[in-house]
C-alpha positions as CSV (number, residue, x, y, z in Angstrom):
1,M,52.5,-60.8,-54.0
2,P,50.8,-57.6,-55.4
3,R,53.4,-55.0,-54.5
4,K,54.4,-52.2,-56.9
5,A,55.2,-53.2,-60.5
6,E,58.9,-53.6,-61.3
7,F,59.0,-50.2,-63.0
8,P,56.7,-47.1,-62.7
9,E,54.8,-45.8,-65.7
10,I,55.3,-42.5,-67.5
11,G,53.4,-39.8,-65.7
12,D,53.5,-41.5,-62.3
13,L,54.5,-39.6,-59.2
14,V,57.2,-41.4,-57.3
15,I,59.0,-40.8,-54.0
16,C,62.8,-40.7,-54.3
17,N,65.9,-40.3,-52.1
18,V,68.6,-38.2,-53.6
19,Q,71.8,-40.2,-53.7
20,N,74.3,-38.2,-55.7
21,V,74.2,-34.7,-57.1
22,K,76.3,-33.6,-60.0
23,N,76.4,-30.4,-62.0
24,F,74.4,-32.0,-64.8
25,G,71.7,-33.6,-62.6
26,A,70.9,-35.8,-59.6
27,F,70.8,-39.6,-59.2
28,V,68.1,-40.9,-56.9
29,S,66.7,-44.1,-55.6
30,L,62.9,-44.9,-55.9
31,D,61.4,-45.8,-52.5
32,E,58.5,-47.7,-54.0
33,Y,60.4,-49.7,-56.5
34,D,63.0,-51.5,-54.4
35,G,65.5,-48.6,-54.6
36,R,65.7,-48.6,-58.4
37,E,67.9,-45.8,-59.7
38,G,66.4,-42.8,-61.5
39,F,67.9,-39.6,-62.9
40,I,66.8,-35.9,-62.7
41,H,68.5,-33.9,-65.4
42,V,69.5,-30.4,-64.4
43,R,66.9,-28.9,-66.8
44,D,64.2,-30.8,-64.9
45,V,65.3,-29.8,-61.4
46,A,63.6,-26.4,-61.4
47,T,62.0,-23.9,-63.7
48,G,64.3,-21.3,-65.2
49,W,68.0,-21.4,-65.3
50,V,69.6,-23.4,-62.5
51,K,72.9,-21.8,-61.6
52,Y,73.8,-24.0,-58.6
53,I,71.9,-27.3,-58.6
54,R,72.5,-27.8,-54.9
55,D,70.4,-24.8,-54.2
56,H,67.4,-27.0,-55.3
57,V,68.4,-30.6,-54.5
58,R,71.0,-32.2,-52.2
59,E,72.1,-35.6,-51.1
60,G,69.9,-37.3,-48.5
61,Q,66.9,-35.3,-49.5
62,K,63.5,-37.0,-50.0
63,V,61.7,-35.6,-53.1
64,V,58.6,-36.4,-55.1
65,C,59.2,-36.6,-58.9
66,K,57.2,-37.2,-62.0
67,V,58.3,-40.0,-64.3
68,L,59.2,-38.7,-67.8
69,G,60.5,-41.9,-69.3
70,V,61.3,-45.5,-68.6
71,D,63.7,-47.9,-70.3
72,S,63.1,-51.2,-68.6
73,E,65.8,-53.0,-70.7
74,R,68.5,-50.6,-69.5
75,G,66.9,-50.0,-66.1
76,H,66.9,-46.3,-66.8
77,I,64.2,-43.9,-65.4
78,D,64.1,-40.2,-66.3
79,L,62.4,-38.0,-63.7
80,S,61.3,-34.4,-63.3
81,L,61.3,-32.5,-60.0
82,K,60.0,-29.2,-61.5
83,Q,56.8,-30.8,-62.9
84,V,55.5,-31.6,-59.4
85,N,53.6,-28.8,-57.6
86,D,53.1,-28.5,-53.8
87,H,49.7,-30.0,-53.8
88,Q,50.8,-33.0,-55.7
89,R,53.8,-33.4,-53.5
90,R,51.7,-33.3,-50.3
91,E,49.2,-35.8,-51.7
92,K,51.8,-38.2,-52.9
93,I,53.7,-38.2,-49.5
94,Q,50.4,-38.8,-47.7
95,E,49.4,-41.6,-50.1
96,H,52.8,-43.2,-49.4
97,K,52.4,-43.0,-45.7
98,N,48.9,-44.4,-45.9
99,E,50.1,-47.4,-48.0
100,K,52.9,-48.1,-45.5
101,K,50.3,-48.0,-42.7
102,A,48.0,-50.3,-44.6
103,E,50.7,-52.8,-45.2
104,K,51.4,-52.9,-41.5
105,L,47.7,-53.4,-40.9
106,L,47.6,-56.3,-43.3
107,E,50.5,-57.8,-41.5
108,I,48.5,-57.5,-38.3
109,V,45.5,-59.2,-40.0
110,G,47.8,-62.0,-41.2
111,T,49.2,-62.5,-37.7
112,K,45.7,-62.9,-36.3
113,L,45.2,-65.7,-38.8
114,G,48.6,-67.2,-38.4
115,K,49.9,-66.0,-41.8
116,S,53.0,-64.1,-42.9
117,L,52.7,-60.8,-44.7
118,D,53.5,-62.5,-48.0
119,E,50.7,-65.0,-47.3
120,A,48.3,-62.3,-46.4
121,Y,49.0,-60.5,-49.7
122,D,48.4,-63.8,-51.6
123,A,45.2,-64.6,-49.7
124,A,43.6,-61.2,-49.5
125,G,45.9,-58.2,-50.4
126,A,45.8,-58.7,-54.2
127,K,42.0,-58.8,-54.3
128,L,41.7,-55.8,-52.0
129,V,44.0,-53.7,-54.2
130,S,42.1,-54.9,-57.3
131,E,38.7,-54.0,-55.9
132,F,39.5,-50.7,-54.1
133,G,42.5,-49.4,-55.9
134,T,44.9,-49.2,-52.9
135,L,45.3,-51.2,-49.8
136,Y,44.6,-48.3,-47.6
137,A,41.3,-47.5,-49.5
138,A,40.3,-51.1,-48.7
139,F,40.8,-50.6,-45.0
140,E,38.9,-47.3,-45.1
141,Q,36.0,-49.1,-46.9
142,A,36.0,-51.7,-44.2
143,V,35.2,-48.9,-41.7
144,V,32.7,-47.0,-43.9
145,D,30.7,-49.9,-45.3
146,T,31.3,-53.2,-43.8
147,E,28.8,-54.9,-46.1
148,G,30.9,-53.8,-49.1
149,M,33.6,-56.3,-47.9
150,S,31.4,-59.3,-47.8
151,G,31.2,-59.7,-51.6
152,L,35.0,-60.3,-51.9
153,D,36.1,-63.8,-52.5
154,I,38.7,-63.9,-49.7
155,G,36.8,-65.9,-47.1
156,D,34.8,-64.9,-44.0
157,E,37.7,-65.2,-41.6
158,W,39.8,-62.7,-43.6
159,V,36.8,-60.3,-44.0
160,S,36.2,-60.5,-40.2
161,A,39.8,-59.9,-39.3
162,I,40.1,-57.0,-41.8
163,K,37.0,-55.3,-40.3
164,A,38.3,-55.7,-36.8
165,V,41.8,-54.3,-37.5
166,A,40.4,-51.5,-39.6
167,S,37.9,-50.4,-36.9
168,E,40.7,-50.3,-34.3
169,N,43.3,-48.4,-36.5
170,I,41.6,-46.3,-39.2
171,Q,40.1,-42.9,-38.3
172,L,38.3,-41.5,-41.3
173,P,39.0,-37.9,-42.4
174,S,36.3,-35.4,-41.7
175,V,35.4,-31.8,-42.1
176,T,33.5,-29.6,-39.7
177,I,31.4,-26.5,-40.6
178,D,29.1,-24.5,-38.4
179,A,26.7,-21.6,-38.4
180,T,24.6,-19.5,-36.0
181,M,20.8,-19.7,-36.1
182,E,18.4,-17.3,-34.6
183,V,15.1,-19.0,-34.0
184,T,12.1,-17.1,-32.8
185,T,8.3,-17.6,-32.5
186,A,5.6,-15.6,-30.7
187,A,3.4,-18.6,-30.2
188,P,2.2,-19.2,-26.5
189,D,3.9,-22.6,-26.5
190,G,6.9,-21.3,-28.5
191,V,9.4,-23.0,-26.3
192,D,8.0,-26.4,-27.2
193,H,7.9,-25.6,-30.9
194,I,11.5,-24.5,-30.8
195,R,12.6,-27.6,-29.0
196,E,10.8,-29.9,-31.5
197,A,12.3,-27.9,-34.4
198,L,15.8,-28.2,-33.1
199,T,15.4,-31.9,-32.4
200,A,14.3,-32.4,-36.0
201,G,17.1,-30.3,-37.3
202,A,19.7,-32.4,-35.4
203,K,18.6,-35.7,-37.1
204,G,21.3,-35.8,-39.8
205,K,21.2,-38.5,-42.5
206,D,24.7,-38.5,-44.0
207,A,26.5,-36.5,-41.4
208,E,26.7,-35.8,-37.7
209,V,24.6,-32.7,-36.8
210,E,24.7,-31.0,-33.4
211,I,22.7,-28.0,-32.3
212,S,23.7,-26.2,-29.1
213,Y,22.3,-23.3,-27.1
214,L,24.2,-20.0,-27.2
215,G,21.6,-17.8,-25.5
216,A,18.1,-17.1,-26.8
217,P,17.3,-16.8,-29.6
218,R,20.8,-17.9,-30.8
219,Y,21.9,-21.5,-31.4
220,R,25.0,-23.0,-33.0
221,I,24.5,-25.7,-35.6
222,T,27.6,-27.9,-36.2
223,V,28.0,-30.5,-39.0
224,V,30.7,-33.1,-39.2
225,A,31.0,-35.0,-42.5
226,E,33.5,-36.8,-44.7
227,D,33.8,-33.9,-47.1
228,Y,32.6,-30.3,-47.6
229,K,30.0,-31.0,-50.2
230,I,28.2,-33.5,-47.9
231,A,28.6,-31.1,-44.9
232,E,27.1,-28.1,-46.8
233,T,24.2,-30.2,-48.1
234,E,23.5,-31.6,-44.6
235,L,23.7,-28.1,-43.1
236,K,21.1,-26.8,-45.6
237,H,18.8,-29.8,-44.9
238,A,19.1,-29.3,-41.1
239,V,18.2,-25.6,-41.3
240,D,15.3,-26.5,-43.7
241,R,14.0,-28.9,-41.1
242,V,14.1,-26.3,-38.4
243,T,12.6,-23.6,-40.6
244,T,9.7,-25.8,-41.8
245,R,8.5,-26.5,-38.2
246,I,9.1,-22.9,-36.9
247,H,7.2,-21.4,-39.8
248,K,4.2,-23.6,-39.0
249,A,4.3,-22.0,-35.5
250,G,4.4,-18.5,-37.0
251,G,8.0,-18.0,-36.2
252,S,11.2,-17.3,-38.2
253,V,14.7,-18.6,-38.6
254,S,17.8,-16.7,-39.8
255,I,21.3,-18.1,-40.3
256,K,24.7,-16.5,-40.3
257,R,28.0,-18.2,-41.3
258,K,31.3,-17.2,-39.7
259,D,32.5,-15.5,-42.9
260,E,29.4,-13.3,-43.1
261,T,29.3,-9.9,-41.4
């Protein structure tokens, strides 16, 4: 079944458990590679001179390391702790958690169809990883774009079960941004124009847009999207929709973000 390869590749980030710490380095086991042993030389534990290695690494600690070298014949894996920054460490740990969750979800899918986890990998898991890069990404895709799963050669029953399990267990990440709008018009039927403009503004295409009343002439516009780029674009389009309609009624729109004074 399509689990991790037998050995990692040079440059990979791997999650390790520290097993034994010596003055010259630390021996670790690699979580994602059936506990294979790796070694972090003292020079690769931290930047600068390491006086006491246990100030930086200790037995029982879980760490994220970068693979420096792999000797598959000897079963030897050289690792670096100092070449992994905080951002990389957080992302790797989250990725590992996601894949563990995705494996559990695949097991649930298999159970629904009367198959073991190994059988589920053989029937669908390998193709999901090949198509989407990771198992978790496949389950995310099943929530975002259900049609995108239909082209996979895994059978309708597997597609249907994956969609069902994904929709019940995967909550897509999102970002929220907001701003305050002042919307005014001196037209006799200005209230109607404002209502129509705000209704048009709230019709988001690629994100969820909500416009709420703060007290005339102020309104809060909130956008929820899968990332900041989409959110910012949708916010601009929403404000443009409001502005276009209010300008036709001889009014004006101004916008203020939270970080503006």
